[in-house]
N, CA, C and O of each residue as an XYZ file, in Angstrom:
956
protein
N      31.410    279.332     19.754
C      31.582    277.881     19.833
C      32.146    277.323     18.530
O      31.829    277.808     17.444
N      32.994    276.287     18.656
C      33.587    275.687     17.467
C      32.537    275.070     16.555
O      32.692    275.090     15.334
N      31.467    274.519     17.133
C      30.441    273.877     16.330
C      29.779    274.847     15.364
O      29.270    274.433     14.323
N      29.780    276.107     15.690
C      29.137    277.100     14.831
C      29.839    277.265     13.487
O      29.251    277.771     12.531
N      31.101    276.837     13.419
C      31.858    276.972     12.167
C      31.573    275.842     11.184
O      31.945    275.936     10.015
N      30.925    274.783     11.639
C      30.730    273.596     10.804
C      29.755    273.881      9.658
O      28.684    274.455      9.856
N      30.155    273.465      8.464
C      29.316    273.615      7.276
C      28.888    272.275      6.681
O      27.822    272.164      6.075
N      29.725    271.273      6.863
C      29.461    269.957      6.278
C      29.606    268.892      7.371
O      30.555    268.914      8.154
N      28.660    267.972      7.407
C      28.736    266.849      8.335
C      28.841    265.568      7.506
O      27.950    265.249      6.719
N      29.938    264.846      7.696
C      30.198    263.596      6.987
C      29.934    262.418      7.922
O      30.110    262.526      9.135
N      29.516    261.308      7.355
C      29.128    260.162      8.172
C      29.826    258.887      7.732
O      29.813    258.537      6.552
N      30.434    258.197      8.683
C      30.713    256.790      8.471
C      29.348    256.120      8.276
O      28.346    256.580      8.824
N      29.311    255.051      7.507
C      28.008    254.461      7.172
C      27.809    253.080      7.778
O      26.855    252.877      8.530
N      28.689    252.115      7.470
C      28.549    250.758      8.016
C      28.634    250.799      9.536
O      29.660    251.187     10.096
N      27.568    250.402     10.194
C      27.571    250.377     11.648
C      27.088    251.661     12.271
O      26.354    251.627     13.259
N      27.481    252.798     11.719
C      27.074    254.084     12.281
C      25.644    254.431     11.877
O      24.843    254.834     12.719
N      25.323    254.278     10.607
C      23.984    254.616     10.111
C      23.154    253.397      9.750
O      21.928    253.439      9.844
N      23.795    252.318      9.341
C      23.049    251.129      8.922
C      23.469    249.922      9.754
O      24.623    249.793     10.162
N      22.506    249.050      9.989
C      22.710    247.827     10.761
C      23.088    246.709      9.797
O      22.230    245.961      9.328
N      24.389    246.605      9.505
C      24.812    245.618      8.517
C      24.574    244.190      9.008
O      24.177    243.331      8.221
N      24.808    243.925     10.285
C      24.690    242.550     10.780
C      23.237    242.076     10.741
O      22.940    241.012     10.198
N      22.348    242.859     11.311
C      20.948    242.477     11.303
C      20.376    242.386      9.900
O      19.553    241.517      9.611
N      20.819    243.293      9.022
C      20.315    243.299      7.645
C      20.765    242.067      6.877
O      19.956    241.413      6.220
N      22.064    241.745      6.956
C      22.587    240.581      6.244
C      21.933    239.308      6.764
O      21.572    238.430      5.980
N      21.778    239.202      8.087
C      21.149    238.022      8.681
C      19.705    237.881      8.207
O      19.260    236.779      7.888
N      18.980    238.984      8.160
C      17.584    238.952      7.725
C      17.470    238.561      6.258
O      16.615    237.755      5.891
N      18.328    239.128      5.422
C      18.296    238.801      3.998
C      18.683    237.344      3.770
O      18.115    236.668      2.913
N      19.653    236.868      4.543
C      20.055    235.471      4.423
C      18.935    234.525      4.822
O      18.701    233.517      4.156
N      18.244    234.846      5.905
C      17.139    234.006      6.347
C      16.004    234.001      5.325
O      15.372    232.970      5.092
N      15.753    235.154      4.720
C      14.716    235.233      3.695
C      15.076    234.349      2.495
O      14.223    233.652      1.944
N      16.357    234.391      2.100
C      16.811    233.558      0.998
C      16.698    232.075      1.354
O      16.298    231.253      0.529
N      17.056    231.753      2.589
C      16.989    230.357      3.033
C      15.551    229.842      2.988
O      15.309    228.699      2.601
N      14.609    230.680      3.380
C      13.197    230.294      3.339
C      12.748    230.031      1.905
O      12.034    229.067      1.631
N      13.178    230.903      0.995
C      12.800    230.760     -0.411
C      13.367    229.482     -1.022
O      12.711    228.837     -1.840
N      14.589    229.115     -0.623
C      15.271    227.978     -1.242
C      15.202    226.702     -0.398
O      15.743    225.669     -0.792
N      14.544    226.768      0.751
C      14.430    225.588      1.594
C      15.735    225.181      2.247
O      15.998    223.992      2.430
N      16.551    226.155      2.598
C      17.838    225.895      3.259
C      17.627    225.946      4.769
O      17.042    226.894      5.293
N      18.110    224.913      5.460
C      17.958    224.850      6.905
C      19.314    224.748      7.603
O      20.308    224.340      7.001
N      19.336    225.119      8.858
C      20.511    224.875      9.695
C      21.621    225.894      9.611
O      22.712    225.652     10.128
N      21.379    227.040      8.968
C      22.424    228.071      8.865
C      22.160    229.159      9.904
O      21.051    229.686      9.998
N      23.177    229.482     10.671
C      23.111    230.604     11.617
C      23.441    231.863     10.828
O      24.615    232.180     10.634
N      22.425    232.582     10.371
C      22.658    233.712      9.478
C      23.277    234.914     10.196
O      23.947    235.734      9.568
N      23.057    235.019     11.489
C      23.732    236.076     12.238
C      25.233    235.824     12.263
O      26.023    236.745     12.054
N      25.628    234.580     12.517
C      27.050    234.219     12.487
C      27.613    234.376     11.076
O      28.759    234.788     10.898
N      26.799    234.045     10.081
C      27.220    234.210      8.687
C      27.545    235.673      8.401
O      28.573    235.979      7.796
N      26.668    236.576      8.837
C      26.888    238.004      8.614
C      28.187    238.456      9.275
O      28.960    239.206      8.677
N      28.428    238.008     10.494
C      29.628    238.426     11.210
C      30.885    237.828     10.586
O      31.928    238.480     10.551
N      30.794    236.603     10.099
C      31.937    235.985      9.420
C      32.254    236.709      8.117
O      33.420    236.891      7.767
N      31.219    237.117      7.408
C      31.418    237.850      6.154
C      32.102    239.176      6.443
O      33.050    239.553      5.754
N      31.630    239.878      7.451
C      32.220    241.163      7.818
C      33.658    241.016      8.303
O      34.449    241.952      8.183
N      34.005    239.857      8.848
C      35.359    239.642      9.368
C      36.419    239.739      8.278
O      37.596    239.944      8.576
N      36.014    239.595      7.015
C      36.967    239.730      5.915
C      37.128    241.147      5.416
O      37.956    241.420      4.547
N      36.334    242.047      5.967
C      36.294    243.452      5.508
C      37.627    244.164      5.728
O      38.234    244.664      4.781
N      38.074    244.206      6.966
C      39.308    244.920      7.270
C      40.540    244.260      6.649
O      41.355    244.964      6.053
N      40.714    242.922      6.765
C      41.871    242.298      6.111
C      41.899    242.519      4.601
O      42.965    242.717      4.019
N      40.733    242.487      3.973
C      40.691    242.709      2.526
C      41.149    244.100      2.147
O      41.882    244.268      1.172
N      40.726    245.104      2.906
C      41.150    246.480      2.633
C      42.628    246.682      2.955
O      43.324    247.434      2.272
N      43.100    246.002      4.001
C      44.505    246.174      4.394
C      45.455    245.682      3.317
O      46.545    246.233      3.160
N      45.061    244.651      2.568
C      45.916    244.188      1.479
C      46.044    245.244      0.385
O      47.078    245.329     -0.278
N      45.007    246.042      0.194
C      45.074    247.154     -0.756
C      45.905    248.283     -0.174
O      46.759    248.845     -0.860
N      45.664    248.617      1.079
C      46.366    249.731      1.714
C      47.854    249.478      1.830
O      48.651    250.413      1.760
N      48.242    248.207      2.010
C      49.657    247.876      2.170
C      50.398    247.794      0.847
O      51.625    247.695      0.820
N      49.648    247.837     -0.255
C      50.279    247.719     -1.568
C      50.425    246.289     -2.054
O      51.033    246.054     -3.099
N      49.875    245.318     -1.309
C      49.952    243.928     -1.739
C      49.151    243.675     -3.006
O      49.444    242.754     -3.768
N      48.123    244.512     -3.222
C      47.343    244.397     -4.437
C      46.925    245.802     -4.863
O      46.856    246.704     -4.028
N      46.646    245.996     -6.142
C      46.236    247.323     -6.617
C      44.854    247.685     -6.092
O      44.198    246.884     -5.426
N      44.419    248.912     -6.404
C      43.105    249.354     -5.950
C      42.039    248.320     -6.307
O      41.923    247.892     -7.455
N      41.274    247.935     -5.306
C      40.231    246.929     -5.468
C      38.964    247.438     -4.803
O      38.993    247.715     -3.604
N      37.849    247.576     -5.521
C      36.611    248.081     -4.919
C      36.093    247.150     -3.829
O      36.361    245.949     -3.843
N      35.357    247.712     -2.898
C      34.848    246.936     -1.774
C      33.913    245.821     -2.224
O      33.877    244.763     -1.595
N      33.157    246.032     -3.296
C      32.266    244.978     -3.779
C      33.054    243.726     -4.164
O      32.569    242.608     -3.988
N      34.256    243.908     -4.683
C      35.103    242.757     -5.033
C      35.610    242.080     -3.768
O      35.629    240.852     -3.683
N      36.017    242.872     -2.790
C      36.466    242.314     -1.515
C      35.344    241.519     -0.854
O      35.579    240.435     -0.319
N      34.135    242.052     -0.890
C      32.995    241.336     -0.333
C      32.747    240.021     -1.087
O      32.459    238.996     -0.468
N      32.858    240.049     -2.407
C      32.619    238.856     -3.212
C      33.652    237.772     -2.914
O      33.312    236.594     -2.807
N      34.903    238.172     -2.782
C      35.963    237.202     -2.477
C      35.750    236.575     -1.109
O      35.957    235.374     -0.935
N      35.341    237.378     -0.146
C      35.087    236.850      1.184
C      33.874    235.923      1.174
O      33.863    234.913      1.878
N      32.869    236.252      0.396
C      31.694    235.388      0.280
C      32.096    233.996     -0.196
O      31.623    232.993      0.340
N      32.964    233.932     -1.200
C      33.435    232.639     -1.707
C      34.163    231.849     -0.623
O      34.118    230.619     -0.615
N      34.831    232.545      0.288
C      35.557    231.879      1.370
C      34.610    231.278      2.408
O      34.840    230.169      2.890
N      33.557    232.002      2.749
C      32.737    231.560      3.881
C      31.589    230.635      3.506
O      31.083    229.916      4.367
N      31.163    230.632      2.250
C      30.046    229.751      1.879
C      30.320    228.283      2.238
O      29.443    227.633      2.806
N      31.505    227.740      1.928
C      31.778    226.348      2.325
C      31.790    226.162      3.837
O      31.409    225.101      4.332
N      32.225    227.186      4.580
C      32.285    227.089      6.037
C      30.899    226.904      6.645
O      30.760    226.327      7.723
N      29.874    227.397      5.948
C      28.505    227.276      6.441
C      27.701    226.215      5.685
O      26.470    226.211      5.708
N      28.425    225.321      5.019
C      27.772    224.226      4.321
C      27.038    224.645      3.071
O      26.100    223.973      2.643
N      27.461    225.768      2.470
C      26.758    226.322      1.315
C      27.654    226.393      0.076
O      27.385    227.155     -0.853
N      28.706    225.601      0.074
C      29.702    225.710     -0.978
C      29.183    225.462     -2.376
O      29.640    226.105     -3.321
N      28.241    224.546     -2.536
C      27.726    224.228     -3.879
C      26.242    224.546     -4.002
O      25.558    224.022     -4.881
N      25.749    225.405     -3.118
C      24.308    225.677     -3.069
C      23.852    226.663     -4.133
O      22.740    226.555     -4.649
N      24.713    227.628     -4.464
C      24.290    228.742     -5.300
C      25.045    228.778     -6.624
O      26.215    228.401     -6.695
N      24.370    229.231     -7.661
C      25.019    229.489     -8.943
C      25.835    230.780     -8.847
O      25.710    231.534     -7.882
N      26.655    231.020     -9.841
C      27.437    232.253     -9.852
C      26.523    233.476     -9.899
O      26.801    234.495     -9.267
N      25.432    233.362    -10.654
C      24.473    234.474    -10.718
C      23.825    234.705     -9.358
O      23.627    235.850     -8.951
N      23.501    233.646     -8.667
C      22.907    233.783     -7.329
C      23.915    234.372     -6.344
O      23.552    235.191     -5.499
N      25.154    233.966     -6.446
C      26.174    234.525     -5.546
C      26.383    236.011     -5.811
O      26.601    236.786     -4.880
N      26.316    236.407     -7.074
C      26.439    237.828     -7.398
C      25.299    238.623     -6.760
O      25.501    239.742     -6.290
N      24.105    238.036     -6.749
C      22.973    238.721     -6.114
C      23.124    238.741     -4.600
O      22.799    239.747     -3.969
N      23.604    237.668     -4.004
C      23.851    237.649     -2.557
C      24.863    238.721     -2.185
O      24.735    239.362     -1.142
N      25.860    238.918     -3.025
C      26.861    239.957     -2.741
C      26.230    241.340     -2.658
O      26.755    242.233     -1.995
N      25.103    241.508     -3.335
C      24.394    242.788     -3.296
C      23.575    242.963     -2.019
O      22.909    243.983     -1.846
N      23.621    241.965     -1.116
C      23.011    242.178      0.204
C      23.564    243.452      0.838
O      22.850    244.164      1.544
N      24.842    243.731      0.579
C      25.479    244.919      1.173
C      24.910    246.213      0.613
O      25.099    247.279      1.200
N      24.220    246.131     -0.510
C      23.559    247.293     -1.107
C      22.146    247.475     -0.564
O      21.469    248.444     -0.909
N      21.694    246.547      0.287
C      20.298    246.535      0.747
C      20.208    246.636      2.271
O      19.269    246.122      2.878
N      21.164    247.285      2.867
C      21.202    247.362      4.326
C      20.154    248.335      4.853
O      19.878    249.370      4.247
N      19.585    247.978      5.987
C      18.588    248.827      6.630
C      19.249    249.800      7.596
O      20.231    249.450      8.251
N      18.720    251.023      7.693
C      19.276    251.991      8.643
C      18.862    251.657     10.073
O      17.847    250.998     10.299
N      19.656    252.115     11.028
C      19.209    252.078     12.413
C      17.951    252.956     12.529
O      17.776    253.881     11.735
N      17.081    252.680     13.498
C      15.801    253.397     13.578
C      15.916    254.913     13.678
O      15.012    255.628     13.247
N      17.010    255.411     14.239
C      17.155    256.859     14.439
C      17.842    257.571     13.284
O      17.888    258.801     13.260
N      18.377    256.821     12.325
C      19.227    257.439     11.295
C      18.462    258.387     10.388
O      18.897    259.515     10.154
N      17.321    257.934      9.876
C      16.584    258.726      8.901
C      16.153    260.068      9.489
O      16.402    261.114      8.890
N      15.514    260.045     10.649
C      15.035    261.288     11.261
C      16.195    262.200     11.634
O      16.121    263.413     11.442
N      17.264    261.618     12.168
C      18.415    262.433     12.564
C      19.091    263.116     11.389
O      19.458    264.288     11.470
N      19.254    262.382     10.300
C      19.870    262.973      9.105
C      19.019    264.111      8.555
O      19.549    265.155      8.173
N      17.721    263.919      8.513
C      16.852    264.975      7.986
C      16.883    266.223      8.854
O      16.783    267.337      8.340
N      17.020    266.052     10.151
C      17.149    267.216     11.022
C      18.465    267.948     10.763
O      18.487    269.175     10.669
N      19.548    267.205     10.648
C      20.856    267.820     10.415
C      20.906    268.504      9.045
O      21.577    269.522      8.878
N      20.202    267.945      8.083
C      20.201    268.489      6.724
C      19.599    269.895      6.668
O      19.858    270.645      5.727
N      18.806    270.248      7.664
C      18.220    271.595      7.681
C      19.290    272.678      7.788
O      19.104    273.789      7.292
N      20.396    272.357      8.428
C      21.437    273.357      8.679
C      22.737    273.070      7.944
O      23.463    273.997      7.584
N      23.037    271.793      7.718
C      24.340    271.417      7.182
C      24.194    270.658      5.863
O      23.153    270.058      5.594
N      25.247    270.690      5.044
C      25.369    269.736      3.951
C      25.782    268.413      4.567
O      26.628    268.385      5.460
N      25.199    267.315      4.104
C      25.506    266.011      4.683
C      25.899    265.024      3.584
O      25.383    265.063      2.467
N      26.821    264.147      3.940
C      27.331    263.163      2.981
C      27.957    262.008      3.740
O      28.460    262.199      4.847
N      27.935    260.812      3.163
C      28.765    259.754      3.738
C      30.242    260.043      3.473
O      30.594    260.713      2.502
N      31.078    259.536      4.334
C      32.514    259.394      4.064
C      32.811    257.942      4.406
O      33.173    257.605      5.533
N      32.646    257.102      3.405
C      32.511    255.666      3.650
C      33.467    254.845      2.805
O      33.906    255.273      1.737
N      33.780    253.654      3.305
C      34.569    252.709      2.525
C      33.734    251.979      1.480
O      34.273    251.228      0.667
N      32.437    252.195      1.498
C      31.588    251.585      0.492
C      31.831    252.158     -0.898
O      32.380    253.250     -1.046
N      31.418    251.410     -1.910
C      31.525    251.895     -3.285
C      30.426    252.918     -3.551
O      29.458    253.010     -2.795
N      30.577    253.679     -4.617
C      29.561    254.661     -4.984
C      28.228    253.972     -5.252
O      27.191    254.420     -4.761
N      28.243    252.893     -6.021
C      27.012    252.181     -6.342
C      26.350    251.648     -5.078
O      25.132    251.740     -4.924
N      27.144    251.096     -4.182
C      26.614    250.563     -2.927
C      25.929    251.657     -2.122
O      24.811    251.468     -1.644
N      26.591    252.801     -1.970
C      26.047    253.874     -1.147
C      24.804    254.505     -1.768
O      23.870    254.874     -1.056
N      24.791    254.626     -3.080
C      23.597    255.133     -3.751
C      22.443    254.147     -3.576
O      21.304    254.552     -3.345
N      22.740    252.865     -3.688
C      21.696    251.844     -3.537
C      21.093    251.887     -2.141
O      19.872    251.846     -1.990
N      21.936    251.969     -1.122
C      21.441    252.048      0.255
C      20.610    253.311      0.436
O      19.532    253.274      1.031
N      21.112    254.417     -0.075
C      20.415    255.697      0.107
C      19.038    255.670     -0.540
O      18.069    256.141      0.054
N      18.939    255.132     -1.739
C      17.646    255.074     -2.434
C      16.683    254.145     -1.700
O      15.494    254.441     -1.581
N      17.192    253.038     -1.216
C      16.333    252.061     -0.545
C      15.867    252.565      0.816
O      14.710    252.384      1.195
N      16.788    253.203      1.547
C      16.486    253.615      2.921
C      16.038    255.066      3.026
O      15.630    255.514      4.097
N      16.113    255.804      1.917
C      15.713    257.205      1.936
C      16.708    258.119      2.640
O      16.322    259.152      3.187
N      17.973    257.749      2.630
C      18.979    258.595      3.276
C      19.178    259.848      2.419
O      19.489    259.727      1.234
N      19.010    261.036      2.979
C      18.888    262.266      2.178
C      20.215    262.970      1.898
O      20.376    264.146      2.225
N      21.156    262.262      1.302
C      22.477    262.849      1.077
C      22.428    264.041      0.125
O      21.638    264.071     -0.818
N      23.289    265.019      0.391
C      23.495    266.113     -0.552
C      24.497    265.726     -1.625
O      24.415    266.194     -2.761
N      25.430    264.881     -1.267
C      26.421    264.335     -2.209
C      27.011    263.108     -1.555
O      26.661    262.790     -0.418
N      27.906    262.402     -2.247
C      28.479    261.167     -1.710
C      29.991    261.174     -1.888
O      30.503    261.341     -2.995
N      30.697    260.990     -0.772
C      32.148    260.776     -0.773
C      32.401    259.351     -0.322
O      31.867    258.918      0.699
N      33.211    258.619     -1.075
C      33.378    257.197     -0.786
C      34.771    256.740     -1.201
O      35.576    257.530     -1.693
N      35.038    255.481     -0.999
C      36.352    254.939     -1.348
C      36.652    255.102     -2.833
O      37.803    255.320     -3.210
N      35.629    254.998     -3.682
C      35.843    255.193     -5.115
C      36.321    256.613     -5.432
O      37.054    256.829     -6.397
N      35.900    257.570     -4.613
C      36.278    258.966     -4.843
C      37.777    259.148     -4.738
O      38.385    259.867     -5.531
N      38.372    258.486     -3.746
C      39.782    258.715     -3.416
C      40.675    257.535     -3.766
O      41.896    257.621     -3.632
N      40.075    256.423     -4.216
C      40.813    255.179     -4.448
C      41.655    254.839     -3.217
O      42.837    254.507     -3.313
N      41.009    254.932     -2.075
C      41.664    254.655     -0.793
C      40.594    254.307      0.225
O      39.423    254.652      0.067
N      41.023    253.612      1.279
C      40.122    253.210      2.350
C      40.519    253.873      3.666
O      41.703    254.067      3.939
N      39.536    254.214      4.467
C      39.812    254.635      5.829
C      40.433    253.444      6.570
O      39.926    252.332      6.421
N      41.491    253.612      7.351
C      41.910    254.871      7.944
C      43.113    255.509      7.245
O      43.956    256.122      7.899
N      43.192    255.370      5.953
C      44.250    256.000      5.162
C      44.054    257.516      5.200
O      42.943    258.016      5.021
N      45.149    258.234      5.437
C      45.087    259.699      5.492
C      44.488    260.291      4.225
O      43.866    261.353      4.263
N      44.679    259.596      3.088
C      44.213    260.129      1.806
C      42.712    260.359      1.789
O      42.234    261.236      1.068
N      41.958    259.592      2.566
C      40.506    259.753      2.570
C      40.111    261.054      3.261
O      39.302    261.818      2.735
N      40.677    261.303      4.431
C      40.315    262.499      5.198
C      40.860    263.758      4.525
O      40.159    264.764      4.406
N      42.108    263.690      4.091
C      42.690    264.836      3.395
C      41.986    265.068      2.067
O      41.794    266.210      1.650
N      41.602    263.980      1.404
C      40.882    264.115      0.141
C      39.529    264.781      0.328
O      39.111    265.594     -0.496
N      38.846    264.434      1.412
C      37.548    265.057      1.683
C      37.712    266.547      1.942
O      36.941    267.357      1.429
N      38.715    266.911      2.738
C      38.972    268.322      3.018
C      39.285    269.074      1.732
O      38.802    270.186      1.518
N      40.095    268.461      0.881
C      40.507    269.109     -0.365
C      39.337    269.255     -1.342
O      39.154    270.314     -1.943
N      38.549    268.192     -1.497
C      37.472    268.239     -2.486
C      36.366    269.205     -2.064
O      35.677    269.775     -2.910
N      36.198    269.385     -0.752
C      35.187    270.321     -0.266
C      35.682    271.761     -0.283
O      34.875    272.690     -0.298
N      36.984    271.955     -0.282
C      37.550    273.301     -0.323
C      37.268    274.099      0.936
O      37.167    275.326      0.894
N      37.140    273.398      2.063
C      36.845    274.043      3.331
C      38.006    273.871      4.301
O      38.880    273.027      4.102
N      38.001    274.676      5.344
C      38.957    274.470      6.423
C      38.549    273.200      7.171
O      37.357    272.908      7.269
N      39.506    272.441      7.698
C      39.164    271.202      8.391
C      38.131    271.385      9.504
O      37.266    270.531      9.698
N      38.219    272.489     10.227
C      37.295    272.711     11.341
C      35.881    273.062     10.880
O      34.973    273.186     11.701
N      35.695    273.221      9.575
C      34.350    273.437      9.033
C      33.676    272.127      8.639
O      32.551    272.119      8.140
N      34.380    271.022      8.870
C      33.882    269.696      8.498
C      33.852    268.820      9.745
O      34.816    268.782     10.509
N      32.752    268.127      9.943
C      32.643    267.185     11.059
C      32.483    265.774     10.522
O      31.744    265.549      9.563
N      33.174    264.824     11.139
C      32.937    263.410     10.852
C      32.150    262.807     12.012
O      32.491    262.998     13.179
N      31.105    262.084     11.669
C      30.304    261.353     12.646
C      30.571    259.869     12.455
O      30.487    259.359     11.337
N      30.892    259.175     13.538
C      31.180    257.745     13.436
C      30.913    257.052     14.763
O      30.905    257.678     15.823
N      30.697    255.752     14.680
C      30.549    254.924     15.872
C      31.852    254.235     16.224
O      31.887    253.359     17.088
N      32.946    254.640     15.540
C      34.234    253.979     15.698
C      35.287    255.008     16.118
O      35.565    255.967     15.398
N      35.854    254.785     17.283
C      36.783    255.754     17.841
C      38.028    255.956     16.981
O      38.540    257.072     16.901
N      38.523    254.906     16.340
C      39.733    255.069     15.534
C      39.469    255.901     14.284
O      40.351    256.626     13.824
N      38.264    255.803     13.732
C      37.878    256.631     12.587
C      37.889    258.108     12.997
O      38.406    258.961     12.276
N      37.314    258.386     14.155
C      37.276    259.765     14.643
C      38.680    260.277     14.969
O      38.988    261.446     14.739
N      39.523    259.400     15.502
C      40.894    259.817     15.813
C      41.632    260.230     14.550
O      42.384    261.205     14.554
N      41.419    259.495     13.478
C      42.057    259.853     12.205
C      41.543    261.188     11.699
O      42.324    262.021     11.238
N      40.230    261.402     11.780
C      39.654    262.677     11.344
C      40.192    263.827     12.184
O      40.561    264.871     11.647
N      40.238    263.640     13.489
C      40.734    264.694     14.377
C      42.196    265.013     14.100
O      42.606    266.168     14.213
N      42.991    264.007     13.738
C      44.413    264.242     13.475
C      44.631    265.182     12.301
O      45.711    265.755     12.155
N      43.612    265.345     11.464
C      43.695    266.256     10.322
C      42.882    267.526     10.547
O      42.625    268.281      9.609
N      42.481    267.756     11.784
C      41.832    269.013     12.145
C      40.327    269.034     12.006
O      39.701    270.066     12.247
N      39.729    267.911     11.620
C      38.279    267.864     11.468
C      37.603    267.806     12.831
O      38.192    267.337     13.804
N      36.369    268.283     12.895
C      35.547    268.149     14.082
C      35.009    266.710     14.144
O      34.947    266.025     13.122
N      34.629    266.267     15.318
C      34.270    264.867     15.489
C      33.011    264.700     16.328
O      32.759    265.471     17.254
N      32.222    263.680     15.989
C      31.037    263.329     16.775
C      30.938    261.814     16.863
O      31.013    261.112     15.855
N      30.770    261.329     18.070
C      30.633    259.890     18.313
C      29.169    259.548     18.532
O      28.496    260.165     19.358
N      28.674    258.552     17.784
C      27.340    258.004     18.001
C      27.509    256.561     18.453
O      28.184    255.779     17.782
N      26.921    256.205     19.555
C      27.157    254.899     20.156
C      26.362    253.794     19.457
O      25.138    253.865     19.353
N      27.073    252.782     18.983
C      26.449    251.592     18.399
C      27.109    250.370     19.045
O      27.801    249.606     18.372
N      26.896    250.195     20.317
C      27.619    249.182     21.093
C      27.201    247.753     20.762
O      27.834    246.808     21.233
N      26.147    247.574     19.959
C      25.706    246.227     19.564
C      25.996    245.939     18.090
O      25.495    244.953     17.550
N      26.786    246.772     17.440
C      27.019    246.625     15.996
C      27.470    245.222     15.627
O      26.938    244.630     14.688
N      28.448    244.678     16.354
C      29.022    243.371     16.039
C      28.437    242.243     16.869
O      28.913    241.110     16.790
N      27.411    242.529     17.664
C      26.846    241.487     18.519
C      27.902    240.911     19.442
O      28.666    241.665     20.043
N      27.965    239.577     19.570
C      28.942    238.961     20.471
C      30.392    239.128     20.032
O      31.308    238.870     20.813
N      30.610    239.557     18.793
C      31.977    239.773     18.311
C      32.518    241.152     18.662
O      33.688    241.434     18.401
N      31.703    242.010     19.241
C      32.144    243.381     19.534
C      33.205    243.357     20.635
O      32.996    242.771     21.696
N      34.345    243.999     20.371
C      35.426    244.030     21.361
C      35.813    245.450     21.748
O      36.568    245.649     22.699
N      35.305    246.433     21.024
C      35.592    247.828     21.362
C      34.448    248.711     20.857
O      33.453    248.224     20.320
N      34.619    250.014     21.044
C      33.591    250.990     20.641
C      32.283    250.771     21.402
O      31.192    250.897     20.846
N      32.420    250.441     22.683
C      31.252    250.376     23.548
C      30.886    251.756     24.078
O      29.786    251.971     24.586
N      31.830    252.687     23.951
C      31.616    254.046     24.418
C      32.663    254.956     23.790
O      33.630    254.487     23.190
N      32.461    256.252     23.934
C      33.455    257.211     23.447
C      34.736    257.053     24.258
O      34.702    256.992     25.487
N      35.866    256.988     23.555
C      37.146    256.778     24.216
C      37.974    258.055     24.318
O      39.037    258.067     24.939
N      37.481    259.122     23.708
C      38.137    260.426     23.817
C      37.059    261.492     23.981
O      35.864    261.207     23.906
N      37.503    262.712     24.205
C      36.559    263.821     24.393
C      36.167    264.401     23.034
O      36.508    265.536     22.701
N      35.439    263.589     22.257
C      35.009    264.045     20.942
C      34.144    265.297     21.089
O      33.577    265.541     22.154
N      34.044    266.088     20.022
C      33.351    267.380     20.111
C      31.881    267.219     20.488
O      31.320    268.049     21.203
N      31.261    266.136     19.995
C      29.896    265.800     20.407
C      29.861    264.301     20.655
O      30.452    263.527     19.901
N      29.171    263.892     21.706
C      28.977    262.477     22.021
C      27.487    262.255     22.195
O      26.838    262.949     22.978
N      26.937    261.278     21.457
C      25.492    261.058     21.473
C      25.193    259.571     21.394
O      26.009    258.779     20.924
N      24.014    259.210     21.860
C      23.573    257.826     21.775
C      22.929    257.516     20.432
O      22.929    256.363     20.000
N      22.379    258.528     19.765
C      21.688    258.331     18.493
C      21.961    259.515     17.575
O      22.476    260.544     18.013
N      21.614    259.365     16.299
C      21.762    260.463     15.357
C      20.771    261.570     15.688
O      21.062    262.748     15.477
N      19.615    261.207     16.199
C      18.650    262.230     16.606
C      19.180    263.062     17.772
O      19.006    264.280     17.800
N      19.823    262.404     18.729
C      20.424    263.151     19.843
C      21.546    264.039     19.331
O      21.710    265.164     19.804
N      22.322    263.546     18.368
C      23.365    264.359     17.754
C      22.753    265.626     17.140
O      23.258    266.730     17.346
N      21.667    265.455     16.390
C      21.001    266.603     15.775
C      20.551    267.596     16.829
O      20.702    268.805     16.657
N      20.008    267.097     17.901
C      19.558    267.982     18.977
C      20.723    268.761     19.578
O      20.621    269.964     19.816
N      21.824    268.067     19.819
C      22.980    268.726     20.417
C      23.610    269.733     19.470
O      24.310    270.647     19.908
N      23.365    269.572     18.171
C      23.889    270.510     17.191
C      22.863    271.553     16.789
O      23.054    272.283     15.816
N      21.770    271.619     17.544
C      20.818    272.688     17.390
C      19.877    272.575     16.225
O      19.381    273.588     15.734
N      19.611    271.340     15.757
C      18.684    271.157     14.631
C      17.484    270.331     15.056
O      16.595    270.071     14.245
């Protein structure tokens, strides 16, 4: 079986392993309670903040701007949406810097921790994420994600779905592409990995974007493994 050749399992992180929308909304509501802020739809706030994620990275990928870390992209988007939610003059610059670190405090989906630990028994595991190194380390320490190492946008100075990320991961690991699997809840991420010979696993997160979700309700191709949770993925991979 092809799965028997796999040595390293890489993971998309935002949406696949961590619930960014629920986490940001919860942190926002907690902040609102502390500061006596009323009338903000924090779930909508989280989704609006995330809406700047892809456009911000695309400006880097297209060459419109030089390499820019994701934390900066998140900060710029935060400045854009605060006035939209009636919060334009609510926070100091220091407070806004701390709010930007909400992305470093994301909670994992309930199945992520157990599934990763099962997979770690047999495979080396790492994120392959658009997050910064500091962000991914912060999430891992807070959530107990048991990474063996971390591959991220800072590693390659590139964002998925740029070929440089997948090829860079293959090169830095020194393995054949078929010895590496990417796990993601996003079909286009898996398609990019497969185009470079990597093995693929789809984990379903059909509620990631809430009412804004328009795709990734199910596997759209015959990925090597298809699972509803990371624990089911571990089971299907014999761990």
